[in-house]
C-alpha positions as a Markdown table, in Angstrom:
| # | Residue | x | y | z |
|---|---|---|---|---|
| 1 | Tyr | -1.7 | -1.9 | 8.4 |
| 2 | Asn | 0.1 | -2.3 | 5.4 |
| 3 | Val | -0.9 | -4.7 | 2.7 |
| 4 | Ser | 2.3 | -4.6 | 0.8 |
| 5 | Asn | 4.6 | -5.7 | 3.4 |
| 6 | Gly | 2.8 | -6.8 | 6.4 |
| 7 | Arg | 3.6 | -4.4 | 8.8 |
| 8 | Tyr | 1.7 | -2.7 | 11.2 |
| 9 | Thr | 2.8 | 0.9 | 12.0 |
| 10 | Ala | 1.9 | 2.4 | 15.7 |
| 11 | Ile | 0.1 | 5.9 | 15.4 |
| 12 | Arg | 0.3 | 6.5 | 18.8 |
| 13 | Gly | 2.5 | 5.2 | 21.7 |
| 14 | Gly | 0.6 | 3.1 | 24.1 |
| 15 | Ile | -0.4 | -0.5 | 25.0 |
| 16 | His | -1.6 | -2.5 | 21.8 |
| 17 | Arg | -4.1 | -5.0 | 21.5 |
| 18 | Ile | -2.7 | -8.1 | 19.3 |
| 19 | Lys | -5.0 | -10.8 | 17.9 |
| 20 | Ala | -4.1 | -12.6 | 14.9 |
| 21 | Arg | -5.5 | -15.5 | 13.2 |
| 22 | Ile | -3.9 | -17.6 | 11.2 |
| 23 | Thr | -5.8 | -20.7 | 9.2 |
| 24 | Leu | -2.6 | -23.1 | 7.4 |
| 25 | Ser | -3.8 | -25.6 | 4.7 |
| 26 | Gly | -1.8 | -28.0 | 2.8 |
| 27 | Leu | -0.9 | -29.6 | 6.1 |
| 28 | Leu | 0.2 | -33.2 | 6.1 |
| 29 | Val | 1.6 | -36.1 | 8.8 |
| 30 | Gly | 4.8 | -35.0 | 8.9 |
| 31 | His | 3.9 | -31.6 | 10.1 |
| 32 | Thr | 4.3 | -31.8 | 13.8 |
| 33 | Ala | 4.6 | -28.3 | 15.2 |
| 34 | Ala | 3.6 | -24.7 | 13.9 |
| 35 | Asp | 4.9 | -21.5 | 15.8 |
| 36 | Ile | 3.0 | -17.9 | 15.9 |
| 37 | Phe | 5.6 | -14.9 | 16.1 |
| 38 | Leu | 5.4 | -11.8 | 16.8 |
| 39 | Arg | 8.3 | -9.1 | 16.8 |
| 40 | Thr | 8.2 | -5.4 | 16.5 |
| 41 | Tyr | 10.7 | -2.9 | 15.2 |
| 42 | Ser | 12.0 | 0.8 | 15.7 |
| 43 | Ser | 10.9 | 2.5 | 12.2 |
| 44 | Gly | 14.8 | 2.0 | 11.3 |
| 45 | Gly | 14.2 | -1.5 | 11.1 |
| 46 | Thr | 15.8 | -2.5 | 14.2 |
| 47 | Pro | 14.7 | -5.2 | 16.5 |
| 48 | Ile | 13.3 | -4.5 | 19.4 |
| 49 | Ser | 12.1 | -8.2 | 20.3 |
| 50 | Ser | 14.0 | -11.1 | 19.6 |
| 51 | Gly | 10.0 | -12.6 | 19.0 |
| 52 | Ile | 7.7 | -13.6 | 21.4 |
| 53 | Arg | 5.8 | -17.1 | 20.7 |
| 54 | Thr | 2.7 | -17.0 | 22.1 |
| 55 | Thr | 1.8 | -20.5 | 20.7 |
| 56 | Arg | 2.7 | -24.1 | 19.3 |
| 57 | Ile | 0.2 | -26.5 | 18.3 |
| 58 | Asn | 1.0 | -29.8 | 16.4 |
| 59 | Pro | -1.4 | -28.9 | 13.8 |
| 60 | Val | -1.8 | -32.0 | 12.0 |
| 61 | Ala | -3.6 | -33.2 | 15.5 |
| 62 | Ile | -5.9 | -30.7 | 15.0 |
| 63 | Ala | -6.4 | -30.1 | 11.1 |
| 64 | Val | -9.7 | -30.2 | 9.2 |
| 65 | Gly | -9.4 | -31.3 | 6.0 |
| 66 | Gly | -5.7 | -30.3 | 5.7 |
| 67 | Leu | -6.6 | -26.8 | 7.2 |
| 68 | Ala | -5.7 | -25.7 | 11.4 |
| 69 | Thr | -6.1 | -22.2 | 13.0 |
| 70 | Ile | -3.7 | -20.9 | 15.2 |
| 71 | Glu | -3.8 | -17.9 | 17.3 |
| 72 | Leu | -2.0 | -14.8 | 18.8 |
| 73 | Asn | -3.2 | -12.4 | 21.8 |
| 74 | Ala | -0.8 | -10.4 | 23.1 |
| 75 | Asp | -0.7 | -6.9 | 24.5 |
| 76 | Val | 2.8 | -5.0 | 23.4 |
| 77 | Leu | 3.7 | -1.8 | 24.6 |
| 78 | Ile | 4.5 | -0.1 | 21.1 |
| 79 | Asp | 6.0 | 4.1 | 20.5 |
| 80 | Ala | 4.4 | 6.1 | 17.8 |
| 81 | Thr | 6.2 | 5.3 | 14.4 |
| 82 | Gln | 7.5 | 1.5 | 15.1 |
| 83 | Tyr | 5.9 | -1.5 | 14.0 |
| 84 | Leu | 5.6 | -5.2 | 14.4 |
| 85 | Glu | 5.2 | -8.2 | 12.0 |
| 86 | Val | 3.3 | -11.4 | 12.7 |
| 87 | Ser | 4.9 | -14.8 | 11.5 |
| 88 | Val | 4.4 | -18.0 | 11.5 |
| 89 | Ala | 6.7 | -21.4 | 11.4 |
| 90 | Val | 5.7 | -24.6 | 10.6 |
| 91 | Ser | 8.0 | -27.6 | 10.6 |
| 92 | Gly | 8.3 | -31.5 | 10.5 |
| 93 | Ser | 8.0 | -31.9 | 6.6 |
| 94 | Thr | 9.1 | -30.5 | 3.1 |
| 95 | Lys | 6.2 | -29.5 | 1.8 |
| 96 | Val | 4.8 | -25.8 | 1.7 |
| 97 | Val | 2.5 | -24.9 | 3.9 |
| 98 | Asp | 0.1 | -21.8 | 2.9 |
| 99 | Ile | -1.5 | -18.8 | 4.4 |
| 100 | Phe | -5.8 | -19.9 | 3.6 |
| 101 | Gly | -7.9 | -17.1 | 2.9 |
| 102 | Ala | -5.5 | -14.5 | 2.9 |
| 103 | Ser | -7.4 | -12.0 | 1.6 |
| 104 | Gly | -11.2 | -13.6 | 3.2 |
| 105 | Gly | -11.9 | -13.9 | 6.5 |
| 106 | Trp | -9.5 | -17.1 | 7.7 |
| 107 | Ser | -6.9 | -15.3 | 8.6 |
| 108 | Thr | -7.0 | -12.1 | 10.1 |
| 109 | Leu | -4.8 | -9.5 | 12.1 |
| 110 | Glu | -6.1 | -7.1 | 14.8 |
| 111 | Val | -4.8 | -4.2 | 16.4 |
| 112 | Ser | -6.5 | -2.3 | 19.3 |
| 113 | Leu | -5.0 | 0.3 | 21.2 |
């Protein structure tokens, strides 16, 4: 995993189990949808998948103290040197939402082969 660009690059090909947990902060009543996406790319940066949306939540409905956690669990077949990225999109309001605890245990990415 490269912390400077947020990419996981496979060192061996095969089915990779992906578990991502992202905690969002700064949620307001207007934030009505949050999606988590998983995208895979060739080593040259060409998209292999258009994006797998595995979870959609209403973040405000589950938020406690302005925080809500969205999770992704997926099995993905990728070859060595291909990479994947996990992203989140929040909609329904103009206020910026942040990823909470990016340097701690609140937001995590686990990959196993």
